[in-house]
Structures are given as C-alpha cells and as structure tokens.
N, C-alpha and C positions, 0 to 999 in steps of 0.2 A: 202540520196538522191539515187534514182534509177538510175542505169547505164544500158543503152540499148546498147547491142553490135550488130554490123552489121546492123545498121539502117542508111539509107542514105536519104539525101535531095538532089535532083537533080535540078540544076538551069540551065536553057537554057542560054547559052553564046551568042547565035546569036539573041535572041529576042531584038528588039529595042523598048522597052517600055519607060515609063516615068522615070524609075529608072534603072541605070546601073546595070548589073548583078553582077559586083564585089562589088558594094555597098550593094546589097542584101545579098551576101555571107558573107561579113564582119559583117553585122548586125545579121544575123542568127547564125554565128559562136559564137558570143558573148552571145547569149541567149538560144540556143538549149540545151535540157537536155544532161547530160553526156552520151557518147556512140553514139550520132548521129554525122555523118560526112557529110559535104556538098561536093558535087562534081559538077563541071561545065561539062555540056554535050553540044555537038554541036547543036542539034536540037531535039525537041520533037513534032514537027508538030503542035504546037499551035500558029502559027504565027499570026493568026487573033485575038488572045487573049493574046498578049504579056504583060508581061513576064509570062512564064510558069514555074512551080515548081512541081516536082514530089516527091513521097515518096516510098521507097523500103525497104524491109527486107525479108530475107529468110523465106518462109512459111507463108507469109502474103499477103493480097490483096495489090495492088499497086494503088496509086492515082496520078492524074494529075490535078493541079489547074491552072487557067489562070487569066488574068487581075490583076496580082499582081503589084500594083502601089504605095502603100503608106506604111508608117511605121505601120499603123493600120493593113494592110494586113499581114505584116511580124509578128506582134504580134499574129495574128490569126493563122498563120502557126506554131509558137512556141507552142501555146496552143494545136493545133491539134497534134503536135509531141508527146506530153505527152499522149494524147488519143491513138494515133497509137502505141506508145511504150508499153502502158499498156494492149493493146488488144492482146489476144493470136493469133488471125488470121488476125488482121488488119482491120476487117470489122467494119465500123461505119455507122450509119444511118445519113442521111442528117440533121435531126432535132437535133442530138447530136453534130454535128460539130459546131465550132465557127460560130456565125451568119454572120460574115464578109466573110466567105467562102461559104455560102449557095448557092449563084448564081455563084460561081467561080469554082465549081467542074466540070471539063471537062470529067473525066472518073474515074471509079473504076474497076480495073481488078482483078478478083479472083486470089488467089495464085495458083501456079502450083501444081498439085497433087503430092504427094510423091509416090515413087515407090510402087506399089501394092494397091493403092487406086484409086478410080474414083471420 
C-alpha cells in the first residue's frame, strides 16, 4: 500500500450543507489512503456550494471541491485522493477525475514555484 506523506484534505467547518463537516471528516478518515490527513478549516469561501473540501500537498496543485453532500461524493473524494497522491505535481484533468466530481471542481491552483524556477 502506498503511503502519501504531507497530503491534506481540508474540510470547511463553517459550511452548513446537508452533511455535517464532522461526519464527512469521520468518513474520510476511515477511507483515505495512508499518509493523508484531514484538517478542519474555518472557511474556504465556497459558501454558495457547501460543503467545500480542498486538497493540499507541498509541490502540488491545490484543489477545491464544492457541493459535497452524499456518501457517493465522499467516495469520489477518496478515489481522487489516490489520483492526487500518485501524481508528481497534483495536476489532473477534469476527464480523469471521478465523474461525481466533474461539476463540483471549484478551483485548481498551480503549485507554488520552488526557489529558482518560474
């Protein structure tokens, strides 16, 4: 089993969607690949698309997903976690992401450049 170090799933703790943030965190903690850690964060400005969930890792693109409402959505996030973890730079195309996330991707932010590169 692959272990991904320093990979984070951020869950908005202020979003008032159909699923409590704590329930989403418990479900993800039980299913995410080794090395992923969930973190509650106060707000990711996706209020109109509650619940929002982000992905972060050093040297990788970051993602923000919204409208996370069901266990099917959580399963898709777990599937995406493996794609994200396996990618060197975190970059995935929309067509490669789990279909349940296709219309739920709010943003993909390129990784910060390392010192000395543009």
